C-alpha positions in Angstrom: 0.3 27.8 289.9 3.6 29.5 289.7 5.2 30.7 286.5 9.0 30.6 286.5 9.4 32.5 283.3 7.7 33.9 280.2 9.1 33.2 276.8 7.1 33.3 273.6 7.5 30.4 271.2 7.8 27.6 273.7 7.5 24.2 272.0 6.8 20.7 273.2 7.9 17.6 271.3 6.2 14.3 272.2 8.7 11.7 271.1 8.9 7.9 271.1 9.7 6.1 274.4 12.8 4.5 273.0 14.2 7.9 272.0 13.8 9.2 275.5 15.1 5.9 277.2 18.3 6.0 275.2 18.1 9.6 274.2 18.8 8.6 270.6 18.9 12.1 269.2 21.3 11.4 266.4 21.5 12.6 262.8 19.4 9.8 261.5 16.5 11.0 263.6 14.2 13.7 262.3 13.5 14.9 265.8 17.2 15.6 266.3 17.3 18.1 263.5 14.0 19.8 264.3 14.7 20.2 268.0 18.3 21.3 267.4 17.2 23.9 264.8 14.5 25.3 267.1 17.0 25.5 270.0 19.6 27.2 267.8 17.0 29.8 266.8 16.3 30.7 270.4 13.1 28.7 271.0 12.6 26.9 274.3 12.0 23.2 273.5 10.7 20.7 276.0 10.3 17.0 275.5 8.0 14.3 276.8 6.5 10.9 275.8 2.9 9.9 275.6 2.7 8.1 278.9 3.8 11.3 280.7 0.7 13.1 279.4 -2.2 13.3 281.9 -5.4 15.2 282.7 -6.0 17.2 285.9 -9.8 17.4 285.7 -10.2 18.8 282.2 -6.8 20.5 282.1 -4.2 18.7 279.9 -0.9 18.3 281.6 2.5 16.6 281.1 5.7 15.8 282.9 8.5 17.3 280.7 12.2 17.5 280.3 14.1 20.6 279.2 16.4 20.3 276.2 19.6 22.2 275.2 21.9 22.5 272.2 25.7 22.5 272.6 28.6 21.8 270.3 26.4 20.5 267.5 24.4 18.1 269.7 21.3 18.2 271.8 20.8 17.1 275.4 17.9 16.5 277.8 17.7 17.6 281.4 17.5 15.1 284.2 14.7 16.7 286.2 11.0 16.3 285.3 8.9 19.5 285.4 5.1 19.8 285.4 3.6 21.7 282.4 0.1 22.6 281.3 -0.2 21.8 277.6 -2.3 24.9 277.0 0.8 27.0 277.8 2.8 25.8 274.8 2.8 27.7 271.5 3.1 24.5 269.5 3.1 20.8 270.3 4.6 18.3 267.9 3.1 14.8 268.2 5.8 12.3 267.0 5.6 9.0 268.8 6.2 6.1 266.4 3.5 3.4 265.7 2.0 1.0 266.6 -1.1 3.2 266.9 -2.4 1.1 269.8 -4.8 1.9 272.6 -2.0 3.8 274.5 -1.5 5.9 271.4 -5.2 6.6 271.0 -5.5 7.5 274.7 -2.7 10.0 274.3 -4.7 11.7 271.5 -7.7 11.9 273.8 -5.7 13.9 276.3 -4.4 16.1 273.5 -7.9 16.8 272.4 -8.4 18.8 275.7 -5.7 21.3 274.6 -7.2 24.7 273.9 -6.9 25.1 270.1 -7.2 28.9 270.5 -3.9 28.9 272.5 -1.9 26.0 271.1 -1.2 24.6 267.7 -0.8 20.8 267.6 1.0 19.1 264.6 -0.6 16.8 263.6 -4.1 17.2 265.0 -5.0 14.5 267.6 -8.3 14.1 265.8 -6.5 13.4 262.5 -4.2 10.9 264.2 -7.2 9.0 265.6 -9.3 9.1 262.4 -6.9 8.7 259.6 -4.9 5.5 259.6 -1.7 5.8 257.6 -2.5 3.0 255.3 -6.2 3.7 254.8 -5.8 7.4 254.4 -4.6 7.0 250.8 -8.1 6.0 249.8 -9.2 9.6 250.2 -7.4 10.0 246.9 -8.5 7.1 244.8 -7.1 8.3 241.5 -3.6 8.5 243.1 -3.3 5.1 244.7 -2.8 1.4 243.6 -5.8 -0.9 243.6 -6.3 -2.2 247.1 -8.7 -3.8 249.6 -8.9 -3.9 253.4 -10.1 -7.2 254.9 -9.4 -10.0 257.4 -11.2 -12.5 255.3 -9.0 -15.1 253.7 -11.3 -15.8 250.7 -11.6 -12.0 249.9 -7.8 -11.6 250.0 -7.3 -14.8 247.9 -9.8 -13.5 245.3 -7.9 -10.2 245.1 -4.6 -12.1 244.7 -5.8 -14.3 241.9 -7.2 -11.3 240.1 -4.1 -9.2 240.4 -1.4 -12.0 240.3 0.9 -10.3 242.8 0.0 -8.4 246.0 1.5 -6.8 249.1 -0.2 -7.4 252.5 0.4 -4.7 255.2 -0.7 -4.5 258.8 -2.7 -1.3 259.5 -0.9 0.0 262.6 2.8 -0.7 262.2 5.7 1.1 260.5 9.1 0.6 258.9 7.9 -2.4 256.8 7.2 -4.4 259.9 4.8 -7.3 259.1 4.7 -6.6 255.3 4.4 -9.7 253.0 4.7 -10.2 249.3 2.5 -12.9 247.6 2.1 -14.1 244.1 -0.7 -16.5 243.0 1.8 -19.3 242.5 3.1 -19.2 246.0 3.0 -22.6 247.9 2.3 -20.8 251.2 -0.7 -18.6 250.4 -3.0 -19.8 253.2 -0.2 -19.7 255.8 0.9 -16.2 254.9 -2.6 -14.8 254.9 -3.4 -16.6 258.2 -0.2 -15.1 259.7 -0.9 -11.6 258.4 -4.5 -11.6 259.6 -4.0 -13.4 262.9 -6.1 -16.2 261.7 -8.8 -14.0 260.1 -9.2 -11.7 263.2 -7.1 -8.7 262.1 -7.8 -6.5 259.1 -4.9 -5.8 256.7 -4.5 -3.7 253.7 -3.8 -5.6 250.5 -2.4 -3.7 247.5 -1.7 -4.6 244.0 2.1 -5.2 243.7 3.8 -2.3 241.8 6.8 -3.3 239.8 8.6 0.0 240.5 9.2 -1.2 244.1 12.3 -3.0 242.8 13.9 0.4 242.3 12.7 1.6 245.7 9.8 3.7 246.9 10.2 7.5 247.1 9.6 9.5 250.3 7.9 12.8 249.4 8.0 15.4 252.3 4.8 17.4 252.9 4.8 20.4 255.3 2.1 23.0 255.5 0.6 22.3 252.1 3.9 22.0 250.2 5.8 19.0 248.8 9.4 19.9 248.7 11.6 19.3 245.7 14.1 17.3 247.8 13.3 13.6 248.3 15.0 10.2 248.8 14.4 6.9 247.2 14.4 4.0 249.7 16.0 1.0 248.0 15.2 -2.5 249.1 17.6 -4.2 251.5 19.6 -7.4 250.8 17.6 -8.6 247.8 14.3 -8.0 249.6 11.4 -6.1 248.0 11.1 -3.6 250.8 13.3 -1.0 252.6 13.7 -1.9 256.2 17.2 -0.9 257.2 18.1 2.8 257.6 21.6 2.8 256.1 23.3 5.2 253.7 23.7 2.7 250.9 19.9 2.2 250.7 19.0 5.9 250.5 19.6 7.6 247.2 18.6 10.9 245.5 15.0 10.9 244.5 14.3 13.9 242.3 10.6 14.4 241.7 9.0 13.5 238.4 6.5 15.8 236.7 3.8 13.4 237.8 4.9 13.5 241.4 5.0 17.3 241.4 1.2 17.3 240.6 0.4 15.4 243.7 0.7 18.5 245.9 -2.2 20.2 244.2 -4.4 17.1 244.5 -3.8 16.4 248.2 -2.8 19.7 250.0 -6.2 21.2 250.6 -7.6 17.9 252.0 -4.7 17.2 254.3 -4.7 20.8 255.7 -8.5 20.7 256.3 -8.0 17.4 258.1 -5.4 18.9 260.4 -2.5 17.1 258.8 0.3 19.7 258.4 3.2 17.3 258.4 3.4 14.0 256.4 5.6 11.7 254.5 4.2 10.3 251.3 5.6 7.0 250.0 5.3 6.8 246.2 5.9 4.0 243.7 5.3 4.4 240.0 3.5 7.7 240.7 1.1 6.0 243.1 0.8 6.9 246.8 1.2 3.7 248.9 1.1 5.3 252.3 0.6 8.7 253.9 2.7 8.7 257.1 1.2 11.2 259.6 2.3 10.0 263.0 6.1 10.5 263.0 7.2 10.8 259.4 11.0 10.5 258.8 12.2 13.3 256.6 15.7 11.8 256.0 17.2 15.2 256.7 20.8 13.9 257.2 20.7 12.1 253.8 19.0 14.9 251.9 21.6 17.3 253.3 24.3 15.1 251.9 22.6 14.2 248.6 21.6 17.8 247.7 24.4 19.8 249.6 21.8 21.8 251.5 20.7 22.5 255.1 17.2 20.9 254.7 16.4 21.4 258.4 16.4 25.2 258.0 14.1 24.9 255.0 11.7 22.8 256.9 11.9 25.1 260.0 11.2 28.2 257.9 8.0 26.5 256.8 7.0 25.3 260.3 7.6 28.8 261.8 5.4 30.3 259.1 2.6 27.8 260.0 3.1 28.7 263.7 3.0 32.4 263.1 -0.1 32.3 260.9 -2.2 29.8 262.9 -4.1 32.5 264.9 -2.9 31.1 268.2 -1.6 33.3 271.0 1.8 33.1 272.5 1.7 31.9 276.1 4.0 29.9 278.3 4.5 28.6 281.8 6.3 25.7 283.4 5.5 24.9 287.0 
């Protein structure tokens, strides 16, 4: 193995395949801001995708691209290099759901990374064990009433008890596959059959919260802290859910006193689980999801709404985590 340079603080971002394919590093993408901010502070940042991870025996490896920052934008190199994952200071794991078998296999490879050398955000074990929908039930006093089932009769019983429900797939994102049902709907059986793949696929069913009509709020959790800055995601085109990332549907979401208390109730558990970065979706003071795979921090919108540089606030917190994680600084790209 030949080292071509030594540079403390080298970082790897594992991004989504579509971001790499079209290199969609734009100001709507959280990765754009984080990568640019690290580069502007002098860190070496490399990028890859989950299918470019591999094992050489028990050594975790990846094919990676260099990235650079210039004139307010970031760019990827054209040449793949080979890197040992143990040689990165920090690895950010940020592919989007679905959390399918390819995603799970990538976490298996990441579990071979030497934790004494490299910090991984979020922990591959956490990404495997804690489903973004189910994770909320670690905090039963903070979540809406819910069940998880593939059984039509169990779901219908819950519906008739609660009057209105939301049905969610367990492994998708951005409101994909989410249904609203009320007990007077004429298509109850058809919708439940569709959502559960004919009773074969488990879904989460939550009591419908009326506050959704004003939008759910994204709380941003980094290193044990929930920031004061948040956005409210307003429903799109008379729908009940946010599913279109446009400026008009993202408004200022100042935290309520009730929401400020959430940090103290969840921080210790999340950090112990290896979850350093998360996006909490909240309605009526209740957590409806804890996004831990690739949470969007809406940095562009928060900068505009609050007249701040939120990426620098987040990066200060991330660097503090990196510097206090008891990992050594080592680097080599082959």
